[in-house]
C-alpha positions in Angstrom: -42.3 -54.4 -124.6 -44.1 -56.8 -122.2 -42.7 -56.8 -118.7 -43.5 -59.3 -115.9 -42.7 -58.1 -112.3 -42.5 -60.9 -109.7 -42.6 -60.4 -105.9 -43.4 -62.2 -102.8 -46.7 -60.9 -101.4 -45.3 -58.4 -98.9 -45.4 -54.6 -99.3 -41.7 -54.2 -98.4 -40.8 -56.4 -101.4 -43.3 -55.1 -104.0 -43.4 -51.4 -103.3 -39.8 -50.5 -104.2 -40.5 -51.8 -107.8 -43.7 -49.8 -108.3 -42.1 -46.6 -109.6 -40.2 -48.5 -112.3 -43.3 -50.5 -113.2 -45.2 -47.3 -113.7 -42.3 -45.7 -115.6 -42.5 -48.6 -118.0 -46.2 -48.5 -118.3 -46.2 -44.8 -118.8 -44.0 -45.1 -121.8 -46.5 -47.6 -123.3 -45.2 -51.0 -122.2 -47.5 -53.8 -121.1 -46.8 -54.5 -117.4 -48.1 -57.3 -115.3 -47.4 -58.1 -111.6 -47.4 -61.8 -110.7 -49.1 -62.4 -107.3 -49.2 -65.7 -105.4 -52.1 -65.0 -103.0 -55.6 -63.7 -103.5 -55.5 -61.4 -100.5 -52.4 -59.5 -101.7 -53.8 -59.1 -105.2 -55.9 -56.2 -103.9 -52.7 -54.5 -102.7 -51.2 -54.9 -106.2 -54.3 -53.5 -107.9 -54.3 -50.6 -105.5 -51.0 -49.5 -107.0 -52.8 -49.1 -110.3 -50.9 -52.0 -111.8 -52.6 -55.1 -113.3 -52.2 -58.4 -111.5 -51.7 -62.0 -112.7 -52.9 -64.3 -109.9 -51.1 -67.6 -109.2 -53.3 -69.5 -106.8 -51.1 -72.1 -105.1 -53.1 -72.2 -101.9 -50.3 -70.5 -99.9 -51.5 -68.4 -96.9 -50.1 -64.9 -96.4 -48.8 -65.9 -92.9 -46.4 -68.3 -94.6 -44.7 -65.4 -96.3 -44.7 -63.3 -93.2 -43.0 -66.2 -91.3 -40.3 -66.5 -94.0 -39.6 -62.8 -93.7 -39.5 -62.4 -89.9 -36.8 -64.9 -88.9 -35.2 -63.4 -85.8 -31.5 -63.7 -85.0 -28.8 -61.3 -84.1 -25.0 -61.4 -83.7 -23.7 -65.0 -84.2 -27.2 -66.2 -85.0 -27.7 -63.7 -87.9 -26.2 -66.0 -90.6 -28.5 -68.9 -89.4 -31.5 -66.6 -89.5 -30.7 -65.4 -93.1 -30.1 -69.0 -94.2 -33.4 -70.1 -92.6 -35.2 -67.3 -94.3 -33.7 -68.0 -97.7 -34.7 -71.7 -97.5 -38.3 -70.6 -96.7 -38.3 -68.3 -99.7 -37.1 -71.2 -101.8 -39.8 -73.5 -100.6 -42.5 -71.0 -101.3 -41.1 -70.2 -104.8 -41.0 -74.0 -105.6 -44.7 -74.2 -104.7 -45.7 -71.5 -107.2 -43.1 -72.5 -109.9 -45.6 -74.3 -112.1 -48.1 -71.6 -111.8 -45.5 -68.9 -112.6 -44.5 -70.9 -115.8 -48.2 -71.0 -116.9 -48.5 -67.2 -116.3 -45.4 -66.6 -118.3 -46.7 -68.7 -121.2 -50.0 -66.8 -121.1 -48.4 -63.3 -120.8 -45.4 -63.9 -123.0 -43.1 -61.3 -121.4 -40.0 -59.9 -123.2 -38.5 -59.2 -119.8 -38.9 -60.4 -116.2 -38.0 -58.2 -113.2 -37.9 -59.9 -109.8 -37.1 -58.8 -106.3 -34.3 -60.6 -104.4 -36.5 -63.2 -102.6 -38.8 -64.3 -105.4 -37.2 -67.1 -107.4 -40.1 -68.7 -109.5 -40.1 -65.7 -111.8 -36.4 -65.9 -112.6 -36.6 -69.7 -113.2 -39.6 -69.2 -115.5 -37.5 -66.6 -117.4 -34.5 -68.9 -117.6 -36.4 -71.8 -118.9 -38.0 -69.7 -121.6 -34.8 -67.9 -122.6 -36.2 -64.5 -121.4 -33.8 -62.0 -119.9 -34.5 -61.2 -116.3 -33.4 -58.3 -114.0 -33.0 -58.4 -110.2 -34.5 -55.2 -108.7 -33.3 -54.9 -105.1 -35.4 -53.3 -102.4 -32.7 -50.6 -102.0 -29.4 -52.0 -100.9 -28.0 -55.0 -102.9 -29.7 -58.3 -102.1 -28.0 -60.8 -99.8 -26.3 -63.6 -101.8 -26.9 -65.9 -98.8 -30.7 -65.8 -99.5 -30.3 -67.2 -103.0 -27.7 -69.8 -101.8 -30.1 -71.1 -99.2 -33.1 -70.9 -101.5 -31.4 -73.1 -104.1 -31.2 -76.1 -101.7 -34.9 -75.7 -101.0 -35.9 -75.3 -104.7 -34.7 -78.9 -105.4 -35.8 -80.1 -108.8 -37.0 -76.7 -109.9 -33.4 -75.7 -110.6 -32.7 -78.9 -112.6 -29.4 -79.4 -110.8 -28.1 -76.0 -111.8 -27.3 -72.8 -109.9 -30.0 -70.2 -109.9 -29.7 -68.2 -113.1 -27.7 -65.0 -113.0 -29.6 -61.8 -113.9 -29.0 -59.9 -117.1 -28.6 -56.8 -114.9 -29.3 -55.6 -111.4 -30.9 -52.4 -110.1 -30.0 -50.9 -106.8 -32.1 -47.8 -106.0 -29.8 -46.5 -103.3 -26.8 -44.1 -103.1 -23.9 -45.6 -105.0 -21.6 -45.0 -102.0 -23.7 -47.6 -100.1 -23.1 -50.4 -102.6 -20.0 -52.2 -103.9 -21.6 -53.2 -107.1 -20.3 -50.9 -109.9 -21.9 -52.9 -112.6 -25.4 -52.4 -111.2 -27.9 -50.0 -112.8 -28.2 -47.0 -110.5 -31.7 -45.6 -110.0 -33.1 -42.9 -107.7 -35.2 -44.3 -104.9 -38.7 -42.9 -105.3 -40.8 -43.7 -102.1 -44.1 -45.5 -102.7 -46.0 -46.3 -99.6 -49.5 -47.1 -100.9 -52.5 -44.8 -101.1 -51.5 -41.3 -99.9 -53.3 -38.4 -98.5 -51.7 -35.2 -97.2 -52.9 -34.6 -93.6 -52.8 -31.4 -91.6 -50.6 -33.0 -89.0 -47.8 -33.1 -91.5 -47.2 -29.5 -90.6 -44.6 -29.4 -88.0 -45.4 -28.0 -84.6 -43.3 -25.4 -82.8 -40.8 -25.8 -80.0 -40.3 -29.6 -79.9 -38.3 -31.8 -82.3 -40.6 -34.3 -84.1 -39.8 -38.0 -84.2 -41.6 -40.5 -86.4 -41.8 -43.9 -84.7 -42.7 -46.9 -86.8 -41.7 -50.5 -86.0 -44.0 -52.4 -88.4 -45.2 -55.5 -86.6 -41.8 -57.2 -85.9 -40.7 -55.5 -82.7 -44.1 -55.3 -81.2 -44.9 -58.9 -81.9 -41.9 -60.4 -80.1 -43.2 -63.0 -77.7 -41.3 -61.8 -74.7 -42.5 -58.2 -75.0 -45.9 -56.9 -74.0 -46.5 -54.4 -76.8 -48.7 -52.2 -74.7 -46.1 -51.8 -72.0 -43.3 -51.3 -74.6 -45.1 -48.5 -76.4 -46.3 -46.9 -73.2 -42.7 -46.7 -71.9 -41.3 -45.7 -75.2 -43.8 -42.8 -75.5 -43.1 -41.8 -71.9 -39.3 -41.8 -72.4 -39.4 -39.9 -75.7 -41.8 -37.2 -74.6 -39.9 -36.7 -71.3 -36.8 -36.2 -73.5 -38.7 -33.3 -75.2 -39.9 -35.0 -78.5 -43.2 -34.5 -80.3 -44.1 -38.0 -81.6 -45.9 -39.3 -84.6 -46.7 -43.0 -84.1 -47.1 -45.3 -87.0 -48.8 -48.2 -85.1 -51.4 -50.8 -85.9 -54.9 -49.5 -85.2 -55.8 -52.4 -83.0 -52.8 -51.8 -80.7 -53.4 -48.0 -80.7 -57.0 -48.4 -79.7 -55.9 -50.2 -76.5 -53.5 -47.4 -75.6 -55.7 -44.3 -76.0 -55.9 -41.6 -74.8 -52.5 -40.5 -75.9 -50.6 -37.9 -73.8 -49.8 -34.4 -75.0 -47.4 -34.1 -77.9 -48.3 -37.6 -79.2 -50.2 -38.3 -82.4 -51.2 -41.7 -83.7 -51.1 -41.7 -87.5 -51.8 -45.3 -88.3 -50.3 -46.3 -91.7 -47.9 -43.5 -92.3 -47.2 -42.2 -95.9 -43.5 -41.8 -95.4 -42.7 -39.5 -98.3 -45.3 -37.0 -97.1 -44.5 -37.2 -93.3 -40.7 -37.5 -93.2 -39.9 -34.0 -94.6 -41.7 -32.6 -91.6 -39.8 -34.8 -89.1 -36.4 -34.3 -87.4 -35.8 -38.0 -86.8 -37.2 -41.4 -87.6 -37.1 -44.4 -85.2 -37.7 -47.7 -86.9 -37.0 -51.4 -87.2 -34.7 -51.3 -90.2 -37.2 -52.0 -93.0 -35.5 -51.0 -96.3 -38.5 -48.9 -97.4 -38.4 -46.7 -94.2 -34.6 -46.5 -94.4 -34.5 -45.3 -98.0 -37.5 -42.9 -97.6 -35.6 -41.3 -94.7 -32.5 -41.0 -96.8 -34.5 -39.3 -99.6 -35.7 -36.8 -97.1 -32.3 -36.3 -95.4 -33.6 -37.4 -92.0 -31.3 -39.0 -89.4 -32.4 -42.5 -88.3 -32.3 -44.6 -85.2 -32.6 -48.2 -86.2 -33.5 -51.1 -83.9 -33.4 -54.2 -86.2 -35.0 -57.5 -85.3 -34.7 -59.8 -88.3 -32.5 -60.9 -91.2 -31.7 -58.1 -93.7 -32.7 -55.4 -91.2 -29.4 -55.9 -89.4 -27.5 -55.4 -92.7 -29.5 -52.2 -93.4 -28.8 -50.9 -89.9 -25.1 -51.6 -90.0 -24.8 -50.1 -93.5 -26.5 -46.9 -92.6 -24.8 -46.6 -89.2 -21.4 -47.0 -91.0 -22.5 -44.3 -93.4 -22.8 -41.8 -90.6 -26.5 -41.0 -91.2 -27.9 -43.3 -88.5 -27.4 -45.0 -85.2 -28.2 -48.7 -84.7 -29.1 -50.5 -81.5 -29.0 -54.2 -80.9 -32.2 -55.9 -79.7 -30.7 -56.0 -76.2 -30.3 -52.3 -76.2 -33.9 -51.4 -77.2 -35.1 -50.4 -73.8 -37.1 -47.1 -74.0 -34.7 -45.0 -72.0 -31.8 -46.2 -74.2 -33.8 -45.4 -77.4 -34.6 -41.9 -76.0 -30.9 -41.2 -75.2 -29.7 -42.2 -78.7 -32.5 -40.2 -80.3 -31.4 -37.1 -78.4 -27.8 -37.8 -79.5 -28.9 -37.9 -83.2 -30.2 -34.3 -82.8 -27.5 -32.9 -80.7 -24.6 -33.9 -83.0 -25.0 -32.1 -86.3 -22.8 -34.7 -88.1 -25.8 -37.1 -88.5 -28.0 -34.5 -90.2 -25.1 -33.4 -92.4 -24.4 -37.0 -93.5 -28.1 -37.7 -94.1 -28.3 -34.5 -96.2 -25.3 -35.6 -98.3 -26.8 -39.0 -99.0 -30.1 -37.3 -100.0 -28.2 -35.2 -102.5 -26.4 -38.3 -103.8 -29.7 -40.0 -104.2 -31.3 -37.1 -106.0 -28.6 -37.0 -108.6 -29.3 -40.6 -109.7 -31.3 -41.4 -112.9 -35.1 -41.4 -112.4 -37.1 -44.6 -112.9 -38.3 -43.0 -116.2 -34.6 -42.7 -117.4 -33.9 -46.3 -116.3 -37.0 -47.5 -118.2 -35.6 -45.9 -121.3 -32.2 -47.5 -120.7 -33.9 -50.9 -120.4 -35.5 -50.4 -123.8 -32.1 -49.5 -125.4 -30.6 -52.6 -123.8 -33.3 -54.9 -125.0 
């Protein structure tokens, strides 16, 4: 079987599909990952998967801008709609190139993540079945609804084609889609190396702190002051910290105080089992990797689907969520302490980890896809 995976060029969108892509390839299938930017093609090939480049002259910043549309509370629906329109515009720009790639590769199946629409249109136009592979939790229907208006003529006046199936790699109790294909979430975070610091120290609870670039790039926040105050508040609260921060920012903040380690790009599946808590921005990859490890989470969402992830996990009892207005360092430290002092959060996180571990592996899902084809 020949399988084309399509994703926008952002790691949070591609990486959740890597385990299934490898499961298919390991059983002998021909797998290709469509990539719309030259720069991101290196990220794809680093996964060990072959890439099909679609050069539409789109800069990587355009995709980042579509992803990081801020808006909380009453503005959240507007932010999701704006983000969905942006994904639609970008998909329209690569639609012709995606069709050419499909004609060259001749896939039997297309698998797309929730914000990439050119792949599913190419599949629909060629009568090829396609599957939506969510990042973890089910994709937001509002994304596709807004994207359709931006796609214009690419949809030929019809609704975006419905998938042949959907895959949600998350605990079934966190989704209301009984028809979806359940699959165990297998964390993939890029090249990994086990470091000695993964061994937990003694005496202090360890918190992994990673906010990507979204929180630290907010225009009204000085990232140096924010990180300095956050580190100060958490260490005073008795935590040992592992910081997953951009190296450029970290360099301006050294030397770090005692009980603080800057780890750069953190390999979550190796680090989280040695942590008592993770503080993050609501990225689905971080959230699901923490669930796999049974680690309580403190989530401070900033944009679009991060708020949905935060609300879902807080409702599950495995996390606490703060609004952007509540992300002052002393408030973060107080909620972090609560997550450790109240056993119910660890208990619920452990239950969800067990629920996830009981799901079919990507290898079993790959076999199921063959039977279904």
